[in-house]
C-alpha positions in Angstrom: 117.7 133.8 117.7 119.4 136.3 115.7 118.5 137.5 112.4 119.1 135.4 109.2 122.9 135.5 108.8 122.5 136.4 104.9 120.5 139.1 105.8 121.5 142.8 107.3 118.8 145.3 108.7 118.6 149.0 107.6 119.5 151.3 110.7 115.7 152.1 110.6 114.7 148.5 110.8 117.3 147.4 113.4 115.8 150.5 115.3 112.1 149.5 115.4 113.1 145.9 116.1 114.9 147.3 119.3 112.6 149.5 120.3 109.7 147.3 120.6 112.3 144.6 122.2 112.7 147.3 124.7 109.0 147.7 125.5 108.5 144.0 125.7 111.4 143.8 128.2 109.9 146.5 130.0 106.5 144.9 130.4 107.9 141.5 130.7 107.7 141.1 134.6 104.2 142.1 135.0 103.2 139.7 132.1 104.8 136.9 133.9 102.8 137.6 137.0 99.8 137.5 134.8 100.9 134.2 133.2 101.6 132.7 136.4 98.1 133.8 137.4 96.4 132.0 134.8 98.4 128.9 134.8 97.8 128.4 138.7 96.0 125.3 139.3 96.7 123.7 136.0 99.3 121.2 137.5 103.5 120.8 136.5 103.0 120.7 132.6 101.6 124.1 132.7 104.9 125.8 133.8 105.2 129.5 132.6 108.4 128.4 130.8 106.9 125.5 128.9 104.2 127.7 127.5 107.0 130.5 126.6 108.9 128.2 124.9 106.0 126.9 122.8 105.0 130.2 121.7 108.6 130.9 120.5 109.1 127.3 119.1 106.0 126.7 117.3 104.3 129.9 116.2 104.5 130.5 112.3 104.6 133.5 110.6 101.9 133.6 107.6 101.2 136.8 105.5 97.7 136.7 104.0 96.9 138.3 100.6 94.7 138.0 97.7 96.5 137.3 94.6 94.1 138.4 92.3 94.0 142.2 93.3 95.3 144.7 91.2 98.4 146.9 91.6 98.2 150.5 90.3 100.2 149.2 87.1 97.5 147.1 86.1 99.2 143.7 87.3 97.7 141.3 89.9 99.6 140.6 93.1 100.4 137.5 92.0 102.0 138.3 88.8 103.9 141.3 90.7 105.3 138.2 93.2 106.4 136.3 90.2 107.9 139.0 88.4 109.9 140.8 91.6 110.0 137.2 93.6 109.5 139.7 96.7 106.5 140.5 98.7 106.8 144.5 99.3 104.7 146.4 101.7 101.5 148.9 101.2 103.6 151.7 101.3 105.0 150.4 98.1 102.1 148.9 96.6 99.5 151.3 97.1 97.2 148.8 97.8 95.6 147.5 101.0 93.2 144.7 102.1 93.0 146.8 105.3 92.7 151.0 105.3 94.3 152.9 102.4 96.6 155.0 104.7 100.0 153.8 104.1 101.6 156.8 102.8 103.9 159.7 104.9 101.3 161.5 107.2 98.6 159.0 106.7 97.1 156.9 109.6 99.2 154.0 109.2 102.5 155.8 109.1 101.2 157.7 112.4 100.8 154.3 114.0 104.0 152.9 113.3 105.4 155.9 114.4 104.1 155.3 118.0 104.8 151.6 117.6 108.5 151.6 116.2 109.6 154.8 118.1 109.8 157.1 115.2 112.6 154.5 113.3 110.7 154.9 110.1 110.2 158.8 110.4 113.7 159.4 110.6 115.4 161.4 107.3 117.0 159.4 104.5 114.4 156.3 105.4 113.0 155.0 102.5 109.5 153.7 102.0 110.9 150.4 100.6 112.5 150.0 104.3 108.9 149.7 105.8 107.7 146.5 107.5 105.4 143.9 105.9 102.4 142.8 107.5 101.0 139.1 108.7 100.2 137.3 111.6 101.8 134.7 114.2 99.8 131.6 113.3 100.0 130.0 116.8 97.2 127.4 116.4 98.2 126.3 112.8 95.0 127.5 111.2 95.0 126.3 107.6 93.6 129.8 106.5 96.5 131.5 108.0 96.5 133.7 110.9 94.9 136.7 109.3 92.6 135.6 106.7 90.8 138.8 106.4 93.6 140.4 104.6 93.8 137.6 102.0 92.4 134.2 100.7 96.2 132.9 99.8 99.1 133.2 102.3 102.7 133.0 102.5 104.0 130.6 105.2 107.4 131.8 106.3 110.5 130.1 107.6 110.8 130.0 111.5 114.4 132.1 111.0 112.2 135.2 109.9 111.0 135.5 113.5 114.2 137.0 114.5 113.6 140.1 112.8 109.7 140.4 113.4 108.2 142.4 116.0 104.7 141.5 117.4 101.6 143.0 118.7 98.3 141.6 120.1 95.4 143.0 118.0 95.4 145.1 114.8 98.1 148.0 115.1 95.5 150.4 114.3 93.9 150.3 117.6 97.2 151.3 119.3 98.2 148.1 121.3 100.3 148.2 124.1 100.7 144.2 124.2 103.8 144.2 122.1 106.8 141.4 121.8 109.5 139.6 119.8 110.3 135.8 119.7 112.9 136.5 122.4 110.7 138.7 124.5 107.1 136.9 123.8 105.7 137.2 127.3 103.4 140.1 126.9 102.0 138.7 124.0 101.4 135.6 125.8 99.9 137.4 129.1 97.2 139.2 126.4 96.3 136.0 124.7 95.7 134.3 128.1 93.5 137.3 129.4 91.6 137.4 126.1 91.0 133.8 126.4 90.0 133.9 130.1 87.8 137.3 129.6 85.8 136.4 126.4 85.9 132.9 125.4 87.4 134.2 121.8 90.8 134.5 120.8 92.2 134.0 117.2 89.2 134.1 115.8 88.1 130.6 117.3 84.9 130.6 119.3 84.8 128.8 122.5 89.0 128.9 122.7 89.4 129.4 126.6 92.6 129.3 128.4 92.7 125.7 129.3 92.4 124.9 125.4 94.8 127.3 124.2 97.3 126.1 126.5 96.8 122.7 125.8 96.8 123.1 122.2 100.1 125.0 122.6 101.7 122.5 124.5 100.5 119.4 122.7 101.9 120.9 119.6 105.5 121.8 121.2 105.5 118.1 122.2 104.6 116.7 118.8 107.2 119.0 117.4 105.6 119.0 114.0 103.6 121.5 111.8 100.1 119.9 111.4 97.1 122.5 110.4 94.2 122.8 112.8 90.8 124.1 111.9 90.0 126.9 110.2 90.8 130.1 112.1 88.3 132.7 110.4 90.3 135.3 112.4 88.7 138.8 111.4 89.2 140.5 114.5 91.5 138.6 117.3 95.1 137.7 116.2 98.7 138.3 116.8 99.7 140.7 114.2 103.6 140.6 112.9 105.2 143.1 111.5 108.3 141.4 109.4 111.5 144.0 109.3 113.8 143.5 106.4 111.6 142.4 103.5 109.9 139.2 102.3 112.3 137.4 99.5 110.4 134.3 98.0 112.9 132.3 97.8 114.9 132.9 100.8 112.1 133.5 103.2 109.1 131.5 102.4 108.6 127.7 102.9 105.1 127.4 101.2 102.5 129.3 99.4 99.0 128.1 100.5 96.4 128.9 98.0 92.7 128.8 98.3 91.3 126.0 96.4 89.2 128.5 94.2 92.1 129.3 92.4 93.0 125.6 91.3 93.1 125.8 87.3 92.7 129.7 87.1 95.1 131.9 85.5 96.2 133.2 89.1 96.6 129.8 90.2 98.8 129.0 87.5 101.2 132.0 88.2 101.3 130.7 91.9 102.7 127.6 91.1 105.2 128.8 88.6 105.9 131.1 91.4 106.5 128.2 93.9 108.5 126.2 91.4 110.8 128.8 90.7 111.3 129.6 94.1 111.9 126.4 95.4 108.9 126.4 98.2 106.3 124.0 98.6 102.6 125.0 96.8 99.6 123.9 99.2 95.9 124.5 99.2 93.8 125.0 102.3 90.0 124.1 102.4 88.9 127.6 101.2 85.2 128.9 101.8 82.0 128.9 100.3 78.9 130.2 100.5 75.6 130.3 98.6 74.9 133.8 97.3 71.3 133.9 99.0 72.9 133.1 102.4 75.0 136.1 103.1 74.2 137.5 106.4 72.5 141.3 105.9 73.4 141.8 110.1 77.2 140.8 109.9 78.8 143.7 107.5 75.2 145.7 106.8 72.4 145.3 104.5 74.4 146.7 101.4 76.3 143.2 101.2 73.4 140.8 100.3 72.3 142.5 97.4 75.9 143.0 96.2 76.5 139.2 96.6 73.6 138.3 94.3 74.8 140.8 91.8 78.4 139.9 91.8 77.2 135.6 91.6 74.9 136.5 88.8 77.4 138.7 86.4 80.3 136.6 87.5 79.6 133.2 88.5 79.5 130.2 86.2 76.9 127.3 86.6 76.6 126.0 90.1 79.3 128.2 91.2 79.1 129.3 95.0 80.5 132.8 96.3 84.1 131.9 97.0 87.3 134.1 96.7 88.1 134.0 93.2 84.4 134.9 92.3 84.9 138.1 94.5 88.2 138.7 93.0 86.8 138.9 89.5 84.2 141.7 90.6 86.9 143.3 92.4 88.9 143.4 89.1 85.6 144.7 87.2 85.4 147.5 89.5 88.8 148.8 88.9 89.0 148.0 85.2 85.5 149.1 84.3 84.2 151.7 87.4 81.6 152.8 85.0 79.8 149.7 85.3 79.1 149.9 89.2 78.5 153.8 89.1 74.9 152.7 90.5 76.6 151.3 93.9 78.7 154.5 94.6 82.1 155.2 94.2 84.7 153.0 93.2 86.1 152.9 96.7 82.8 152.3 98.4 82.2 149.3 96.1 85.7 147.7 96.7 85.2 148.4 100.5 81.6 146.2 100.1 83.7 143.6 98.1 85.9 143.4 101.1 83.2 143.0 103.5 81.6 140.3 101.4 85.2 138.6 101.6 84.8 139.0 105.5 81.3 137.3 105.4 82.6 134.4 103.4 85.5 133.8 105.9 83.3 134.2 108.9 80.3 132.0 107.6 81.5 129.8 104.5 81.6 126.2 104.4 85.0 124.2 103.7 84.9 123.5 99.8 83.5 119.7 99.5 
């Protein structure tokens, strides 16, 4: 697979992809041995080459995002997407649903220096050259590959995989299992090892090796896209770094929206964006949770009282905690920080709202 014919990577972007591919090729022999060991005894249907092909053919890239979060200029993420038609990296937007360290010399910059062999630290490389982060949705989870980073997501066209690099786990952990679509063996070996060792992979409790392998091969034989169960992936996922940008009209096949935004201003912006870009608009099942059902142990004792306050101040009659409700509170923290000073700094309150979202992903029920 080669990069999109109508898109040329910058020298820095091409160098980043080459570096990861070279690392993956060096690790391929060891990865193949790991794959063969895990598949031993499963039978002919579970030959390594079949599984490797399934990863390359069936994996879908998703970019999760919160559409209602505010940029530095006061626009929401959805409004910026609609105005510009491109999804920009955190180095450009200055916001993140992970750590706020995307600036030269910051933690994200240092992680990328190691991950991409210093490709983006060379003289003359602009911040706009940096990759966009998403995930490889191998099991077609309807909430995307990495819902911890957003309630909605862009589902990208398969051709984008050619200019994408991959790692198992989040890049802030300094992962050593790297791959590309043409050298996916280290990623697959890491997945098989994780499922065999812990029984948990890609956010799915009880996902053992046999089930993972069978699911991948079943999807390859069906050769159709069909969403499975919500993955709820907060920690275990295949991270994807997409080099060369994400243009809505060129690179996206669907905008998948949390149903809490249906009928809202944010939802209308996303619907217009989908029509103008010529892409499908889809809704996944969403997550809802009663305000009094927030687990105090999962993200700490500060989260249940925050949920109660958010619900009391921003929810309508009978409305549960959902993505849109948390988004209204997050916008209030930015626009009216004085309202929240009793909870600490703006950064602390936004961090707690992010953790409330994590609770919702982990424990929320499907809407309806």
